[in-house]
N, C-alpha and C positions, 0 to 999 in steps of 0.2 A: 742283592742286586749283582748280576754278572755283566759281562761286556755287552751281551745282546740286549739286556734290559736297559743298560746305559745308552746304547745307540737308539733304542726306541724312545727313551725319555728326551734325548737331544733332538731327535726328529720331531717329536710332538711339541717341544718347547720352541723350536725355531721355525716350524712349518715347512721344513725341508724334507726331502725323501730319505728313506732309511739308508740308501747307498751313499748319499752326500753326508749324512750324519756319521756313518761308519768311517768314511774317509777322514772326517774331521777328528773323530776320536782317535783313529790310528795316527794321524799327524801329530796330535798333542802328545800321545804316549811316546812316539818316536822322537820328538823334539826333546822331551824330558830325559829319555834314555840316552840320547846322544850327548846332551850336556853333562849328565852324570858320568857317562863313559869317558869324557874328557877331563874329569876331575872337578867340574864346576858344580854349581848349585842352581836351583830354580826356586824363586820366591813368588808366590801368588798371594798378594796382600789380602788378608782376611781368611784365606783358606789354609795356607801353610807353606813350609819350606822343605823341598827335597834336597838332600845333600849326600855326600859320600863320606863314609867313616872308615878309617883304617883299623883293621883288627889284627893285632900282633900274633905271631906264631906262638904256639903254646903246647904244653903236654896235656893230653886228654886221656880218657879211660873208656874202653869199650864196656858198656854196661852188661852185655851178655856174658863176656868171658873174664872181665876184670883186667884184661891186658892193657898196658900203657901204649898209647899211640901218639904220633906226632901230628898236630894239626897245623898246616901251613898258614902263613900270613895271607890275608885277603882284604879286599876293599868291599864294603857292603853298603847298600843304599839305606838311607835313614830319612824319616819323615817326622817333622815337628809340626803339630797342628797349630793353626793361627787362632787368635782370640775369637773371631766370629764363628769359626767352626766349632770351637769348644763350647761357645754359648749356644749354638744350635743343637748340640748334643745334650745339653742339660736343661 
């Protein structure tokens, strides 16, 4: 499922137009991204938790040349599935 398919599913589920569903999906993703950008986390009970994890700077290796490279520290998004989501997958 891609974003267009998700918008179609939300529109069908709520009985709203595709334009309204698209705005709703965009609002949810923007709200999650904004919270994570500020270093916070978003918990959706039963679905999962979005959070930010810090990845330390480290030495890496270019697989094509074998040359050592320096990989800078960064913050990366992380998702931990909730109990209900895990159960739906199994």
